[in-house]
PAGU-546000 format. One record per residue: x, y, z of N, C-alpha, C, O in turn; residue in three letters. Coordinates in steps of 0.02 Angstrom, whole numbers, plus 50000, padded with zeros to 5 digits. Example, Ala and Ser with C-alpha at 12.3 -4.5 7.8 and 13.67 -1.06 7.14 Angstrom:
<rs>
506604971650390506154977550390506604983550390507124983450423ALA 506424988850354506844994750357506455000250394506705005750402SER 
</rs>
This chain:
<rs>
549655490553736550005496153762549595500753796549005501753782MET 549965504053848549575508853882549765516353874550355518153872HIS 549285520453870549275526653859549625531053913549305531853965ASN 550165533753908550605536353955550205542953977550145544054038LEU 549965546953936549595553453966548985552053999548825554954050THR 548625547653972547925546253996548095542154074547725543054122LYS 548605538554077548735536154151548945542054193548675543054247GLU 549375545854171549565551854213549035556554235549045559154291LEU 548545557754187548005561154197547565557154256547315560054305ASN 547525551454246547195547354308547495547854370547145548654421GLU 548075547454373548485548554440548365555254473548285556054534ILE 548365560254423548285567054447547565567954485547495570454541ARG 547045565354444546305565854467546265561854533545945564354579ASN 546585555654540546465551954597546835556354669546595557054726GLN 547385558454645547735563454698547325569654722547405572554776LEU 546835571254669546495577254688545865575354721545605579354761SER 545575569454708544905567954743544815563154786544255562054808TYR 545425558854806545425554054849545365557454923545695562554937SER 544945554254966544735557155020545375555055083545595559155122LYS 545565548755081546105546555121546715545155080546665542555025ARG 547235546855105547775545755071548385542355115548505544355172LEU 548745537355088549185533455130549845532755080549795532055019GLY 550345533055110551035531855066551445526955096551535527855156LEU 551715521955070552125517355089552875518355054552935517354993PHE 553365520055089554055522555062554585517155094554745516155152LEU 554825513855026555415509255051556035511555044556105517655038GLY 556575507555044557285509755042557495513654973557985517354971ALA 557105512554920557215515954864557185523554871557575527354843GLY 556665525654914556525532654921557245536654950557495541654925THR 557475533255005558085535455035558655534254993559145537755006SER 558705530254948559285529154911559275533954854559815535954833LYS 558715536054827558755541954783559025548254801559145552454758SER 559155549554875559405555854896560105554154930560415558454961ILE 560325547954923561035547054942561095543154998561635543655028GLY 560635538855022560665534355079560745527555061560325525655019ILE 561205522955082561265516255057560655512355062560255513055108SER 560565508155010560075502355015560325496755049560915496955068ASP 560005492055059560155487055106560755482555086561055479455129ILE 560955482255012561515479154992562035482455008562505479555035ALA 562035489654992562715493955013562825493355079563385492155100LYS 562215494255123562395494355191562535488455220562735488655279LEU 562475482155187562755476655212563425475955195563745472155231THR 563775479055142564455477955123564785483355176565305481455203LYS 564575488655191564795493955224564885490655300565415491755329THR 564485487755324564405485355396564935480955392565395482055431VAL 564975475855351565535470355352566155473555349566585470955384GLU 566325478655315566875481955303567125485355377567725485255393LYS 566745487555409566855491755464566995487255529567295490055575ASN 566815480255538566755476955600567465475455613567825473955565LEU 567685475555669568365474455691568555467355692568105463155682ASN 569175465355703569405459255692568975453155729568785447955702LYS 568865455055796568485449955834567785449755814567455444555823ALA 567545454855790566785454455772566805451755712566335447955700ASP 567285452555660567285449155601567345442055605567095438655560GLY 567655439355654567715431255655567125428855667566915424155634GLU 566795431455715566055428855730565575430255669565105426555654VAL 565715435555638565205436855579565315431655527564855429055495TYR 566095429855517566105424655474565825417255482565635413455437GLU 565845416155551565515411155576564795410955552564555406155522LYS 564455416755568563685417855559563555416255491563045413155481LEU 563955417955437563835417155370563665409655357563225407355320LYS 564105406255397564095398155385563435395355408563295389555393LEU 563045398855442562335396655460561845396155407561315393055414CYS 562035399455347561605399155290561735393855242562305391455241PHE 561265391655203561415385355154561995387255099562145392955081PRO 562215382455083562735383555031562495386454970562845390054934ASP 561835384654956561555386854890561245394254895560945396754847ASP 561315397454953561035403754950561385409354911561175415054904SER 561885407154889562395412354841562635419054872562815424054841ASN 562615418254937562865424654965562485430754957562775436254955GLY 561745429854951561405435654941561055438355004560645442855000TYR 561245435355063560905437755127561185445055136561735447255120GLU 560605448555168560735455855192560835456055259560745451055294THR 561055462655284561195463455349560505461355397560555459255454ILE 559995462055368559335460755409559385453355414559255450855469GLU 559555449355364559555441855370560075439755434559935435755479ASP 560635442955426561085441055479560805443855551560935440555601TYR 560505448655555560265451055619559655446155639559585445055699LEU 559225443255597558735438755608559175432155645559045429755700ASN 559635430255604559985423855633560345424555705560395419855744GLN 560585431155716560935432855777560495432555837560665430355892LEU 559815435455815559355435655866559035428555883558835427155939ARG 559005424155828558835418055849559275414655899559085411555948LEU 559935415655879560555412355924560405415555992560315411756039ILE 560355422556003560265424756070559635421956098559585421556159ARG 559215420256065558575417256107558725410756126558615409356185LYS 558995405556082559135399356094559665397456149559635392456186ILE 560205402756146560705401956193560575406356260561005407056304THR 559965409056263559815413156330560385418456332560525420956386PHE 560725420256277561305424256283561805423056332562035427756365GLU 562025416756341562445414356386563105411256353563125407656303GLN 563625413356392564305411656351564425403656347564845401356310ALA 564025399756388564175393556392563685389456339563695383256340ASN 563315392456301562895389556262563015391856189563115397756177ARG 563015387356142563245388756070562875386956016562485382256022GLU 562915389855966562525387355898563045389855844563275395555840PHE 563185384455803563685385255750564265388555781564455393655754HIS 564565386455833565125388755860565145397355881565655400755886GLU 564485399455891564415406955915564025405455980563495402355980ILE 564345407856034563965408256102563495414056106563485418756067ASP 563085413356158562565418556167562825425956187562515431156175GLY 563475425556219563675432356225563885435556163563715441356150GLU 564305431656119564525433456058563975436456011564035441755981GLN 563425432356008562915434155969562585440655995562455444955953ALA 562465441756055562325448056082562755453756059562535458556027LYS 563345452956077563845458756064563855460255993563855466255977GLU 563865454955944563835456355871563255460455853563315465755824LEU 562675457755871562065460855857562015469355875561735473355838ASP 562285470755928562335476655953562795480655923562675486655915ILE 563335477955903563915480355859563675482455790563825487755763ARG 563275477555763563065478955685562485484455695562455488655650ILE 562115484955738561645490755746561955496955756561765502255731CYS 562485496355797562895502955800563195506055737563225511955720SER 563455499755702563705502355638563185504755587563365508855545GLU 562575502555586562035504755551561945512355571561895517055531ILE 561935512755631561755519855645562335524455629562185529955605TYR 562935523255637563485528055623563435528855540563455534355511LYS 563365523055509563315524255429562795528355405562925533255371ILE 562135526655422561595529955402561615537455430561435541955393ILE 561795538555484561795545155524562295549455484562135555355473SER 562885547155461563425549855419563165552955344563295558255315ALA 562785547655327562475547755254561885553355253561785557055205GLU 561485553555317561035557655321561265565955304561005570355271GLU 561875565655343562135572955347562385575655272562405581655256GLU 562535570455234562755572655165562185571655117562335572855058MET 561565569755128561025568455087560755575555067560825580655100ALA 560455574955011560105581554982559555582155011559145577854995ASP 559375587055058558685588155095558215590655045557625590155061PRO 558315592954991557845596654948557215592354939556665594454955THR 557325585454911556695581654892556265580454961555665582154964VAL 556585577555015556135577355073555745583555092555155583455108PRO 556135588755090555755595155109555125596955056554565598755077LEU 555265596354992554725596454944554135591454957553545593054948LYS 554315585954977553785580254989553375583755049552785585255046PHE 553795584955105553465586555166552985592855158552445593255187ALA 553275598555106552835604155096552165601955055551595604055069ALA 552305597755006551675594954963551185591855013550595593755016TRP 551415587255050550975582955090550635586455139550075584355154LEU 550885592155172550585596755212550115600655177549555601755201ASN 550275602755125549705606755085549115603455063548585606655059TRP 549125597755049548575592955035547955594155080548135593855139LEU 547435595255075546875596655127546415590355119546165588755066SER 546325587155176546095581555181545665581155246545935583655295ARG 545105578855255544695577255310545005572555359544895572955419ASP 545385568355334545725562655377546405564055370546645567355325TYR 546785560555430547465561255429547835557855358547575553555323PRO 548415560655350548825557955295549385552655329549795554655371LYS 549375547355311549885543155342550385539655299550225536455250GLU 551025540455321551515538255293551795531055330551925530955390ILE 551865525955293552185519755319552825517955281552835517555219PHE 553355516855322554055515855301554425510655335554385509155394THR 554765508255293555355502755317555945505555316556425501655314THR 556075512255316556685514755324556945517555394556555520755429ASN 557595516455415557695517955489557815524755487557585527955535TYR 558165528355436558355535055439557825540755461557235539455470ASP 558085546955467557665551255498557565557255453557495562755479LEU 557565556455384557485561855336556785564655339556725570755335ILE 556355561555346555675563655356555575567555411555365573355408PHE 555745564255465555675569455533556125575655524555905581255537GLU 556685574855504557115581455486556695586455441556655592455455LYS 556375583555385556035589055345555495591955372555395597955361ALA 555025587855414554455590255450554605595655495554325601055495PHE 555045593855532555255598655588555595604955555555505610655577GLU 555935604055508556245610255477555795614955445555935620955441SER 555175612355419554615616655393554125617955455553655621755442LEU 554155615455517553755615855571553095613955550552615617755554MET 553085606855524552465602555506552385598355562552835594455579ILE 551785598855596551695593755645551545585855618551185584355570PRO 551915581355661551815575255627551745570855702551945573255755TYR 551415563955698551395560855758551605553055740551485550455685PHE 551905550355789552105542755784551985538355845552295533155857ASP 551505541055883551305536255941551825537255999551705533956050GLY 552285540756000552815541756064552595549356083552445554356050PHE 552645547956165552445554656199552925555156251553205550356277VAL 553025561756265553495563756323554075569056294554125570656235GLY 554425571056339554965575156308555705572756333556195572956295SER 555725570956385556405568656414556605562056376557065562356335TYR 556265556156389556415550356349555655547556319555375542756345GLU 555445550456275554715549056248554685542356241555135539156215PRO 554155540056263553945532956257553315531356212552875535456196PHE 553355524856195552755523056149552105522156190552125519256244PHE 551565524356167550925524156198550425521656142550235525456098LEU 550225515156145549805511456098549105514356093548815514256038PRO 548825516756145548215519056147548105524856094547565525556064GLU 548645528856086548565534256039548505533355979548225537555944THR 548755527855953548595526455873548125520655876548035518455819ILE 547815517455920547375512855911546615516355904546165512555884GLU 546445522355918545845525555916545895529355839546385532455820LYS 545265528455800545125532155753545015539155763544855540355821GLU 545055544355723544915550855737544505552555790543925553655773ALA 544635552955845544305555655916544545561455938545055563755911THR 544265564555987544445571056015545155569056062545515573356085SER 545265561856071545765560556109546485560456071547015560656101GLU 546425560055999547015559655962547225566155935546875571055941THR 547805566255904548085573455877547675575755826547345571155800PRO 547585581355803547275583955752547345579655688547835576255674PRO 546795580455651546905576955578547365579655527547575576455478SER 547515585455541547955589055497548645586455515549055586655469SER 548865584055573549505581255588549625575555543549185571455535TRP 550215575155513550385569555472550645563455524551035564555571ILE 550355556555508550605551455543551155548855502551195548955440ARG 551635546355552552265542855527552335536255559552435535955620LEU 552305530955523552365524855553552945520555524552885518355467TRP 553525519255562554075516355545554115508555560554275506455616LYS 553985504755510553765498755529554375493255544554295487455564LEU 555015496755529555615491855542556045495155593556625493355599HIS 555775499755630556095503155685556505509655652556495511155592GLY 556845512855699557145519055684557925519655719558125516455767SER 558245524055683558925525855712558835528755783559245528255828LEU 558235532055787558185536755854557715532255911557425535255957SER 557685525355903557375521355951557925517055989558375514055960TRP 557855517156048558325512856086558005509856150557555512456183PHE 558275504756160558015499956227558295502356287558885503356299TRP 557815503256325558005507156392557885500556439557315498356441LYS 558395497356479558465492656526558155494056589558075499656613PRO 557945487956616557585489456677558175488756740558775488156726ASP 557935488856803558505489356858558995483156856559545483456884SER 558775477156819559165471656825559475470956743559675465456725GLU 559485475656706559805477056645559455474056593559755473756539GLY 558785471056595558395467856544558125472456509557965477756536ASN 557995471456437557595476856395556925477656432556615472556443LYS 556695483156450556145486456472555645488856424555115485956416ASP 555825494556390555415497956338555815501256301556405502256315ARG 555465503856240555835507456195555725514956201555145517156207ILE 556255518956198556175525856204556465528656138556895525756105ILE 556195534256123556415537856066556775544556084556515548956119ARG 557375544856058557855550256076557865555056013557585553455961LEU 558185560656021558315564555961558925562655920559335558455938GLY 558945566355858559455564355810560135565155842560225568855891SER 560615561655813561335561855834561475562255920561895565755948ASN 561045558055948561135557956027561195551756044560965550456099ILE 561505546156005561475540356034561845539356091562425541356097LYS 561445535556144561855535856212562375530656215562495527056167PRO 562705530156271563265524856281563115521056333562715522856376LYS 563455515156335563335510656384562685506556373562555504456316GLY 562215505256430561665500456424561215502556381560845498356355LEU 561155509656365560655512456328560755512056253560335514356214TYR 561275509156233561585510756170561275504656122561555503856068ASP 560785500856137560445496456093560005498456047559435498356070GLU 560065500655981559555502955942559065498055920559245492255914ILE 558525499555907557935496255889557845495255822557595499855789VAL 557995490455797557835487955719557545481655714557775476855745ILE 557035481255677556595474755672556755471355608556485473055555TYR 557225466455612557325462455551556645459155536556225459255581PRO 556495456155479555815453955463555675447055503555125446155529SER 556145442755507555885436455552555715438755625555235436455657ARG 556075442655646555905444855731555185446955734554815445555781GLU 554985450555676554245453855677553775447855687553295448455725LYS 553885442255654553445436755658553435433655726552925431355751TYR 554055433755757554095429555827553995434855882553905433355941GLU 554005440855860553925446055916553255449755908553275455855918SER 552695446855893552075450955867551795453455920551225455555909SER 551995454155976551685456656032552095463456053551845467656091ARG 552725464056027553185468956033552885476056011552565476955959LYS 553005480556054552815487356031553415492356007553945491856038GLN 553375496455964552675498555932552535494455864552035495855831PRO 552915490055846552805487055784552115484055779551795484955727PHE 551845480655829551125477555816550675483555812550255482955767ILE 550635488555841550195494355834550325497355771549815499255742SER 550895498255741550985500255677550715496155626550345498655583TYR 550875489355627550545485155585549825484655587549525483255535PHE 549505485655639548795485155651548615491555607548205491355561ASP 548925496755623548745502955593548685502255513548225504455480ARG 549265498455488549285497055416548585493755392548235495955346LEU 548475488355430547895484355414547245488555416546795487955375LYS 547235492555467546565496955469546575500855421546055501655389SER 547195504555403547125510155340546865505655274546445508055236PHE 547125499855265547055497555203546235493255202545915492855150LEU 546055491455246545455487055249544805490455239544315487355218ASN 544815497055255544105499155278543985505855224544345510855231ASP 543575505555182543295512055146543695514255090544105510355067GLY 543645519555068543865522754999544675524955029544795528455077GLU 545065522254993545835523855005546225524254942546105520654893ARG 546715528954944547285528154892547885527954933548015531754980LEU 548265522454908548795519254941549475519254883549535515354836PHE 549855523554899550455524654848551105521654873551285523054930ILE 551475517654832551985513954857552555516854810552495517354749ILE 553115518554847553735519254800554425516654841554495516954902ASN 554825514754802555445512554831555475506954869556015505454895GLY 554885502854878554855496454898554785490354839554415490754790TYR 555205484954854555275478954805554805474154822554745469354784SER 554445474554874554015468354892554405462754913554295457054894PHE 554915464454958555375460054981555125456555055555335451255079SER 554665460655078554445457955149553725454255138553235457455119ASP 553685448055149553135443355145552555445255180551985444955156ASP 552735447655254552215449455300551875455455276551265455755285HIS 552175460355246551885467455215551495464555156550895465855152ILE 551755461355116551455459755055550805456055062550305457255028ASN 550845451755104550115447755124549595453455142549035453555117ALA 549795457255180549275462255199549055466855151548485469155153GLN 549575468655097549325473555045548805468754990548325471054961ILE 548995463154987548585458654936547955456754965547455455954930PHE 547965455955032547305453455067546805459055069546205457955068ASP 547075465255072546655471055075546505472955009546045476955003SER 546795471054958546575472154882546005467454871545485469054844LEU 546145461754894545565457254884544895458554928544355456754902ARG 544895461554990544345462255027544045469255027543495470255051HIS 544395474055002544235480654994544195483154933544715485654912ASN 543645483354893543725485454822543675493054818543635495554762ASN 543675496454862543645503954866544415506554877544585512454876ARG 544815501454887545535502854903545905502854837545895497754804LEU 546235508254815546665507854750547425509654775547605514754805HIS 547805504154755548555503854762548885505854707548785502454656VAL 549315511354702549735513154653550445511454665550695514054714MET 550775507954634551535506454640551945509754588551795509854528VAL 552495512554613552895515754562553565512354575553855512654629PHE 553785508854517554445504954517555055508354481554955511054427PHE 555595508354505556105511854473556425507354408556775510054365TYR 556255500354408556425496054358555845490854349555415489054389SER 555935489054289555405483854268555455477054297554975473254298ASP 556065475354320556225468754360555845467954411555585462454422LYS 555725474054457555315473254513554555471754493554185467954524SER 554365475954426553655474354410553475467754403552955465454427LEU 554005463654362553875457154339553695453054404553385447854394GLU 553865454654469553655450954516552865451154529552555446254550LYS 552585457254514551905457254523551385457454473550825459954481LEU 551665453654406551235451754356550625447354372550095447554342VAL 550795443354424550255437654439549695441554478549105441454462LYS 549955444854528549385449354570549075455054528548495457054534GLU 549555457454483549295463754444548635461354404548125464654398GLY 548755454954377548225452154329547475450454373546925450154346ARG 547585449654437547045447754482546585453254495545985453454480ILE 546985458254527546665464554562546685470654517547185473854501TYR 545995471754496545905478454452546035485054489546095490254457PRO 546085485054554546255489854600546985491454616547175496054653ASN 547385487154583548115487954589548355489654527548335486054477LEU 548605496254533549005499354458549775499654477550005502154528SER 550135496454422550905496254436551285499554375551205497854317VAL 551705504354395552025508954347552715507154356553035508054408TYR 552955504054290553665503254286554005507254243553695511854217GLY 554595506454229555075511254178554745510054103554625514954068ALA 554625504454083554465502754013553795499754009553475500453957LYS 553535496154066552935493154064552445495454122552635499054168LYS 551865493454115551365495454166550865489254184550785484854141ALA 550595488854234550015484054251549435489254268549435493254315ILE 548935488454220548395493454235547725489654217547655486954163ILE 547235489554262546605486854254546685478954232546275476054196ASN 547295475754260547515468454256547675467354181547535461954155GLY 547935471754149548275471154088549035473454086549215479254093ILE 549435468154075550125469754067550295472554003550105469353954VAL 550645478153993550805480353933551415486253931551515489553982GLY 551705487153888552165492253872551895499253870551315500153854LYS 552285504053884552075511153883552075512753795552525510853758TRP 551495516453776551445518653712551925525453700551805531153721ASP 552495523353661552935529753662552535536153614552705542053617GLU 552075534053579551865538853540551235543653588550975548753567GLU 551135540953640550635544353687550945549553733550625552253778SER 551485550453721551875555653762551705563353741551865565853687VAL 551355566553793551055573553775551395578853824551825577453865SER 551155584253813551445590653865551415589153927551835591753963GLU 550975585053955550935584054022551555578654038551955580154083LEU 551625572654004551875567554018552775567953988553245564554006SER 552755572453949553525573253913554065573953971554605571053968LYS 553865578054021554335579954068554575573854120555065573954158ASP 554085568554110554335563554165554555556654117554675551254144PHE 554575557354054554755551854007555495554353986555675559953965TRP 555865548853997556565549753972556615548253898556665542153887ASP 556625551853848556655550653782557245547053751557215543853699ASN 557795548053790558315544253768558375537153781558575533053739THR 558145535453853558135528253873557455525653861557315519853877LYS 556935530353827556245527553827555965524253889555765518453886LYS 555965527653943555605525354006555345530954036555515536654022LYS 554805528754089554535532154130554955533754187555255528854209LEU 555055539554219555475541054264555135541354346555505542054394MET 554485540854351554175540554407554375536454469554205537754527LEU 554745531254449554945526154489555465529654539555475528454600GLY 555845533654511556265537954550555985543254598555715548254575ASP 556055542254671555745546954720555735554154695555235557654692PHE 556375556154675556375563554658555875565354602555555570554603LYS 555825561254558555395562254496554705562854511554315566754484GLU 554555558054562553825555554587553595562954623553055565454608LEU 553995565854664553905571654705553815576554659553325580254663ILE 554285577254609554155582354557553465582354526553125587454522ARG 553275576654505552615574654472552075577054518551575579654495PHE 552185576254589551565577654633551505584754643550975587354658PHE 552105588554633552055596154640551815598854581551495604154584LEU 551925595654523551635599054456550885597454461550515601354432VAL 550585592054495549985590654496549515595054538548925596654528CYS 549935596754589549575601754634549415608654606548985612254630SER 549805610154552549585617554533550035622954569550025628954553GLY 550365620854609550695625354658551425624154662551715626154713ARG 551825620754607552475619454608553025625354626553505624654664LYS 552855630554594553305635754615553275638254685553795639454717GLU 552645639254711552405641354771552685636654827552935638854879LYS 552605630154813552895624854874553685625454863554035625654913LEU 553955625654807554685626554808555025632954841555565632854871GLU 554665637854833554835643754867554805642454946555235645054982GLU 554355638854969554255637755042554875633055060555035633055120GLU 555225629455019555765624555052556535627955026557065624955032VAL 556465633555002557095636354968557455640155024557985642955013SER 
</rs>
């Protein structure tokens, strides 16, 4: 069994003393404040498609094996559509599974447009309190090196929180009319040419609601531009940039994804690091491979994973036993120092009782809201930071 109070004290100490801090935030963080996870997003997109697009969508589903049990997500469908676009050269006279190139392109754009509308609407309804507290806490942490956020989420909740509190952050885009991505700005480690180390770095590994393809004079995709919130352009500029997982492998030279991923590798592979993961179910093999490779080669890296449920924790039992620098905190179980065990209910103390659900007998830190509350408590400035965002 694992001692709950001892482990929470250890987390608090690491938050205090770690020189370099990185966070990996997945869909669960956005879900905790009211934005759809990938399963709900898939169902809503399907529901919103018009009749013509719906017919192509049904053909698209037939591209998947019968034994897949219908567990495909909207990212799986985007993967498949982009493969069809590629092999048909987006031409109407070329088909795959009775879907021609033009239909694939139009459905791809339509799906991304629906994702934009759905998440944008949910952002407006989402509770801003938690991201604001998170932004205030992260900005308050004093470090000599930049604090870095890696996220697979498309939404703009962190951007809104930072800007609401006038906290500077940097994502590699420069300009003001149609900001464009400049890879040189994130390939350099803290030099005089980069933004100040106090600026928070925000790397969106799967794209963003605010990124769009800008076509060249012949209508071909030319470069990615980043526009402000709620100003999705119409016409040729309306293709939102989202990177489904398979496309990342095949488009390894596409920017800004490759620079962001290189940044992730650089962060994890060199020197003392604390890397906190929340809301991520380890469903992306590309990212998982990098995390485990770094755990293997950098023994000064410590990765802390906070899971909402123990079902996700079970996926990491094998790795958790191998890597002593990987700590996994689930609802009723944990993997610490290579040992898998349940939480010792008798070890709940004054510090840990506020984060222990005594009715359900589970640790609540897998919930992003509770994790941020814990971070605020650990800071010793909870009331002060909450005042800043109220």
